[in-house]
C-alpha positions as CSV (number, residue, x, y, z in Angstrom):
1,X,21.1,14.6,31.1
2,X,19.9,11.2,31.5
3,X,20.1,8.0,29.3
4,X,17.7,5.3,29.1
5,X,18.7,2.0,27.4
6,X,16.0,0.1,25.0
7,X,17.0,-3.3,24.5
8,X,14.8,-5.6,22.5
9,X,15.1,-8.8,20.6
10,X,15.4,-6.6,17.3
11,X,16.9,-3.5,18.3
12,X,19.5,-1.8,21.0
13,X,19.6,1.9,21.5
14,X,19.7,4.8,23.6
15,X,16.8,7.6,24.5
16,X,18.7,10.9,25.6
17,X,16.5,13.1,27.8
18,X,18.5,16.6,28.7
19,X,18.7,20.1,27.3
20,X,20.7,21.5,24.3
21,X,20.2,18.2,22.0
22,X,18.8,20.0,19.1
23,X,22.1,22.1,19.4
24,X,24.1,19.4,18.7
25,X,22.0,17.0,17.0
26,X,24.3,16.0,13.8
27,X,27.0,15.5,16.0
28,X,25.0,12.7,18.1
29,X,23.4,11.5,15.3
30,X,26.8,10.5,13.8
31,X,27.7,8.6,16.9
32,X,25.2,6.2,16.3
33,X,25.0,6.1,12.5
34,X,28.7,6.1,12.0
35,X,28.4,8.9,9.7
36,X,26.0,11.2,8.2
37,X,24.8,9.7,4.6
38,X,24.2,11.6,1.6
39,X,20.5,12.1,1.9
40,X,19.3,13.4,5.3
41,X,15.3,13.7,5.4
42,X,13.6,15.4,8.2
43,X,9.9,15.3,8.5
44,X,8.4,18.3,10.8
45,X,5.4,20.4,10.9
46,X,5.3,23.9,9.9
47,X,4.8,25.6,13.4
48,X,7.5,23.6,14.9
49,X,10.3,24.2,12.3
50,X,9.0,28.2,12.4
51,X,10.3,27.8,16.1
52,X,13.1,25.5,15.6
53,X,14.2,25.1,12.2
54,X,17.2,27.7,12.1
55,X,18.6,25.7,15.7
56,X,18.2,22.3,13.8
57,X,20.1,23.4,10.5
58,X,22.7,25.2,12.4
59,X,24.2,21.9,13.6
60,X,24.3,20.3,10.0
61,X,27.4,21.1,7.5
62,X,24.9,20.3,4.8
63,X,20.8,21.0,5.5
64,X,18.5,18.3,5.3
65,X,15.9,17.8,2.9
66,X,12.9,18.9,4.9
67,X,9.1,17.3,4.5
68,X,6.3,19.0,5.9
69,X,3.4,16.9,7.7
70,X,0.1,19.3,8.3
71,X,-0.3,19.3,12.2
72,X,-3.4,17.3,13.2
73,X,-4.6,13.7,14.4
74,X,-6.8,13.9,10.8
75,X,-3.8,14.1,8.7
76,X,-1.6,10.8,10.2
77,X,-3.4,9.0,7.0
78,X,-2.2,6.6,4.0
79,X,-2.7,9.1,1.6
80,X,-0.3,11.7,3.3
81,X,2.1,9.0,3.5
82,X,2.2,8.1,-0.3
83,X,2.6,12.1,-1.0
84,X,5.7,12.2,1.5
85,X,7.1,8.8,-0.2
86,X,7.1,10.2,-3.3
87,X,8.6,13.6,-2.2
88,X,11.6,11.4,-1.0
89,X,11.8,9.5,-4.1
90,X,11.6,12.7,-6.6
91,X,14.6,14.1,-4.1
92,X,16.6,10.9,-4.8
93,X,16.3,9.3,-1.6
94,X,17.8,5.8,-1.6
95,X,18.4,2.8,1.1
96,X,21.3,4.6,2.4
97,X,19.2,7.5,3.6
98,X,18.2,8.5,6.9
99,X,15.1,10.3,8.1
100,X,14.8,12.2,11.2
101,X,11.3,12.8,12.7
102,X,11.4,16.2,14.1
103,X,8.1,17.1,15.9
104,X,5.3,15.5,18.0
105,X,3.6,11.9,18.3
106,X,1.8,12.3,14.8
107,X,5.1,13.5,13.1
108,X,7.0,10.5,15.1
109,X,4.4,7.9,14.1
110,X,4.3,9.0,10.5
111,X,8.0,9.2,10.1
112,X,8.6,5.9,11.6
113,X,6.1,4.5,9.4
114,X,8.0,6.3,6.3
115,X,11.2,5.1,7.3
116,X,10.0,1.5,7.9
117,X,8.9,1.2,4.4
118,X,10.7,3.4,2.4
119,X,13.1,1.5,0.0
120,X,12.0,-1.4,2.4
121,X,13.4,0.2,5.4
122,X,15.8,3.0,6.2
123,X,17.2,4.1,9.3
124,X,15.6,7.0,11.2
125,X,16.1,8.8,14.7
126,X,13.2,10.4,16.7
127,X,13.7,13.9,17.7
128,X,10.3,14.3,19.8
129,X,9.2,17.9,20.3
130,X,6.1,17.6,22.6
131,X,5.9,16.1,26.0
132,X,3.5,13.8,25.1
133,X,5.9,12.3,22.4
134,X,9.2,12.4,24.7
135,X,7.5,10.5,27.3
136,X,5.5,7.9,25.1
137,X,5.2,7.6,21.5
138,X,8.6,8.3,20.5
139,X,10.0,5.3,22.6
140,X,9.4,1.5,21.8
141,X,9.2,1.4,17.8
142,X,5.5,1.6,17.4
143,X,5.0,3.8,13.8
144,X,1.5,4.0,12.2
145,X,-1.2,6.1,10.5
146,X,-5.3,5.6,11.1
147,X,-8.3,4.7,9.2
148,X,-11.7,5.9,9.1
149,X,-12.6,2.9,11.2
150,X,-9.9,3.4,14.0
151,X,-6.6,4.7,15.6
152,X,-3.3,2.9,14.4
153,X,-5.0,0.4,12.2
154,X,-2.1,0.5,10.1
155,X,1.6,0.7,11.0
156,X,4.9,-1.5,11.9
157,X,7.3,-2.2,14.7
158,X,10.4,-0.4,13.7
159,X,12.8,1.2,16.0
160,X,14.8,4.2,15.5
161,X,18.4,4.4,15.9
162,X,18.1,6.7,18.8
163,X,15.8,9.2,20.7
164,X,16.5,12.7,21.6
165,X,14.3,14.2,24.1
166,X,15.8,18.0,24.3
167,X,13.6,19.3,27.2
168,X,14.4,23.0,26.1
169,X,12.1,22.5,23.1
170,X,9.1,22.1,25.7
171,X,9.7,26.0,26.4
172,X,7.7,27.1,23.5
173,X,5.0,24.1,24.1
174,X,1.7,25.5,24.4
175,X,0.1,24.9,27.8
176,X,-3.0,22.8,26.6
177,X,-0.1,20.4,25.0
178,X,1.9,20.2,27.9
179,X,-1.1,18.9,30.1
180,X,-2.1,16.7,27.5
181,X,1.2,15.1,27.4
182,X,1.5,15.0,31.2
183,X,-1.5,12.7,31.3
184,X,0.9,9.9,29.7
185,X,3.3,10.3,32.6
186,X,0.5,10.2,35.1
187,X,-0.6,6.6,33.6
188,X,3.2,5.7,33.6
189,X,2.9,6.0,37.1
190,X,-0.4,4.3,37.5
191,X,0.6,1.3,36.1
192,X,4.3,0.9,36.7
193,X,5.5,3.5,39.0
194,X,4.6,4.6,42.6
195,X,7.0,6.8,43.2
196,X,6.3,9.1,40.1
197,X,2.7,9.1,41.1
198,X,3.9,10.9,44.7
199,X,6.4,13.2,43.4
200,X,3.7,14.3,40.3
201,X,1.4,15.0,43.2
202,X,3.8,16.5,45.9
203,X,5.5,18.8,42.9
204,X,2.6,19.5,40.3
205,X,3.4,23.2,40.8
206,X,7.0,22.6,39.7
207,X,6.3,20.6,36.8
208,X,3.2,22.4,35.4
209,X,5.6,25.8,36.2
210,X,8.1,24.1,33.7
211,X,11.1,23.8,36.1
212,X,13.8,21.9,34.2
213,X,14.8,19.4,37.1
214,X,11.3,18.4,37.6
215,X,10.7,18.3,34.1
216,X,13.5,15.9,33.7
217,X,12.5,13.7,36.3
218,X,9.2,13.1,35.1
219,X,10.2,12.7,31.8
220,X,13.2,10.1,32.6
221,X,11.0,7.9,34.9
222,X,8.3,8.0,32.3
223,X,10.8,6.8,29.5
224,X,12.4,4.3,32.0
225,X,9.2,2.7,33.2
226,X,8.2,2.3,29.1
227,X,11.6,1.2,28.3
228,X,11.8,-1.6,31.1
229,X,8.0,-2.8,29.6
230,X,9.1,-2.7,26.1
231,X,12.5,-4.6,27.0
232,X,10.1,-7.6,28.3
233,X,7.3,-7.5,25.5
234,X,8.6,-5.7,22.3
235,X,5.6,-6.7,20.1
236,X,2.5,-6.2,22.4
237,X,1.9,-10.1,23.2
238,X,1.1,-9.7,27.2
239,X,2.6,-7.2,29.2
240,X,3.4,-4.2,26.8
241,X,-0.6,-4.0,26.9
242,X,-0.7,-2.4,30.2
243,X,0.8,0.9,28.5
244,X,-2.8,1.0,26.8
245,X,-4.2,2.2,30.4
246,X,-6.9,4.6,29.4
247,X,-6.4,4.1,25.7
248,X,-9.5,1.8,24.7
249,X,-12.1,4.4,25.6
250,X,-9.4,7.2,25.1
251,X,-9.1,6.3,21.2
252,X,-12.8,5.7,21.0
253,X,-13.3,9.3,22.2
254,X,-10.9,10.3,19.4
255,X,-12.7,8.2,16.7
256,X,-16.2,9.7,17.9
257,X,-15.2,13.5,17.8
258,X,-13.5,12.9,14.3
259,X,-10.1,13.5,15.7
260,X,-10.9,17.6,15.8
261,X,-11.4,18.4,19.3
262,X,-9.4,16.4,21.7
263,X,-5.7,16.1,21.7
264,X,-4.6,12.5,22.3
265,X,-3.5,13.1,26.1
266,X,-6.8,14.7,26.6
267,X,-8.6,11.6,25.3
268,X,-6.4,9.3,27.4
269,X,-7.1,11.5,30.3
270,X,-11.0,10.9,30.0
271,X,-10.1,7.2,29.4
272,X,-8.1,7.1,32.5
273,X,-11.4,8.4,34.3
274,X,-13.4,5.2,32.9
275,X,-10.6,2.8,33.4
276,X,-10.5,4.0,37.4
277,X,-14.5,3.7,37.7
278,X,-14.3,0.4,36.3
279,X,-11.6,-0.9,38.6
280,X,-13.2,0.3,41.5
281,X,-16.3,-0.8,40.6
282,X,-14.3,-4.5,40.2
283,X,-12.5,-3.9,43.5
284,X,-9.0,-3.9,41.8
285,X,-8.5,-0.8,43.7
286,X,-10.0,0.8,46.9
287,X,-12.2,3.9,46.9
288,X,-9.1,5.6,48.5
289,X,-6.9,4.8,45.7
290,X,-9.6,5.6,43.5
291,X,-10.5,9.1,44.5
292,X,-6.4,9.3,45.2
293,X,-6.1,8.5,41.2
294,X,-8.7,10.4,39.9
295,X,-7.3,13.5,41.5
296,X,-4.2,12.9,40.1
297,X,-5.9,12.9,36.7
298,X,-7.7,16.3,37.4
299,X,-4.5,17.9,39.1
300,X,-3.1,17.9,35.8
301,X,-5.9,18.9,33.7
302,X,-8.7,20.7,33.2
303,X,-9.7,18.1,30.7
304,X,-12.1,19.5,28.0
305,X,-15.7,19.1,27.7
306,X,-17.2,16.1,26.1
307,X,-20.6,16.4,24.1
308,X,-21.2,12.7,23.3
309,X,-23.6,10.0,24.3
310,X,-22.6,6.7,25.8
311,X,-23.7,4.4,22.8
312,X,-21.5,6.1,20.6
313,X,-18.5,6.0,22.6
314,X,-19.0,2.4,23.6
315,X,-19.6,1.8,19.5
316,X,-16.3,3.4,18.7
317,X,-14.5,0.6,21.1
318,X,-15.0,-1.9,18.6
319,X,-12.3,-1.1,16.3
320,X,-9.4,-1.3,19.2
321,X,-6.2,-3.1,18.5
322,X,-6.6,-4.9,21.9
323,X,-9.5,-6.8,20.7
324,X,-8.7,-10.2,19.5
325,X,-11.4,-12.5,18.3
326,X,-14.4,-10.4,19.7
327,X,-13.3,-10.4,23.0
328,X,-12.7,-6.4,24.5
329,X,-9.7,-6.3,26.4
330,X,-9.2,-3.5,29.0
331,X,-6.5,-2.5,31.0
332,X,-7.2,-1.7,34.5
333,X,-5.1,-0.7,37.4
334,X,-4.2,-3.3,40.3
335,X,-3.8,-0.9,43.3
336,X,-1.0,1.8,42.9
337,X,1.8,1.1,40.6
338,X,0.5,-2.1,39.0
339,X,-1.8,-3.2,36.1
340,X,-3.3,-5.9,34.4
341,X,-5.1,-6.8,31.3
342,X,-8.9,-8.2,31.6
343,X,-10.7,-10.0,29.0
344,X,-14.3,-10.3,30.3
345,X,-15.5,-6.8,30.5
346,X,-19.2,-7.0,29.7
347,X,-21.3,-4.5,27.8
348,X,-22.8,-3.1,30.7
349,X,-19.7,-2.6,32.8
350,X,-18.3,-0.6,29.7
351,X,-21.5,1.5,29.5
352,X,-21.5,2.2,33.0
353,X,-17.7,3.2,33.1
354,X,-18.4,5.4,30.2
355,X,-21.6,7.1,31.4
356,X,-19.5,7.9,34.7
357,X,-16.7,9.6,32.8
358,X,-19.6,11.7,30.5
359,X,-21.4,12.6,33.6
360,X,-18.2,13.5,35.2
361,X,-17.2,15.9,32.4
362,X,-20.5,17.3,32.6
363,X,-20.3,18.2,36.1
364,X,-17.0,19.5,35.8
365,X,-18.0,21.9,32.9
366,X,-20.9,23.0,34.9
367,X,-19.0,24.7,37.8
């Protein structure tokens, strides 16, 4: 079991990664909250609750009030948030209530947003159940929902009391979701941790085989990288933007496909392929580094087919949150283990990068 500390100007809390955390959850929450309040809510999805609900409930003397969010990115909406807020109000929620987000990244994003706006803010705890949520979305205090115009355009920075990443729950995670989540760890290595890149290259069989020690090493390294960045730049004024490697094109792919065909990590994987091509063209990485990193992305694939055209994908990048004043900001790797944000990507460069990515997708799915 490993504990990583997040220390920002507005919040200090621990991220705990290990096994057996769900079975002892109530006791662990009491340690950080002082005591369990009268009203404890848990936001989850029906599939997760069906697999782990009994184990979750068993750690509480009094069962929490369960709120359900339908799975799928298309359900990460203002409309669903309003419905959940009303459920909480009808159940007697007040300023002393506590919310537990128990699920994947969508549950975590919506749960954090609920906690930040219900009664103008109540405490909450993240208990992520997918690999992607454990290594990325549960850490750092970003919450939010989507609009038709783009992803995560409504939200807040609101940190949890703690994050408990139970590796044991990954045993029931579908293979596709595990591989998609691992794209965020690939990203973590590319932008900040050369040792993680090397470990993921050399131990892919153990990681994909769900060896607990290998998973714990990758999860802890990914969390430690993100916590270090968030500690320096809580509100994404500068450094934290590097965490968006692959996300400019990745979010555009999600929007262009209506959030229905790609998992977030899969979209980020293809987005990294586009970013790597752009970095190679600009010379921020060498040809050898480009080939090594692109091979790493595909090592944890296969990434799904893309049936899109360049103009549609490029057009969907306009709503990216990193864009300010009409300037397209793009995260590019600088060697291996470093990255930077550029603000002068031309339309032609972006089109070429997206074109390369789509050509790669077509080639890999024609074999």
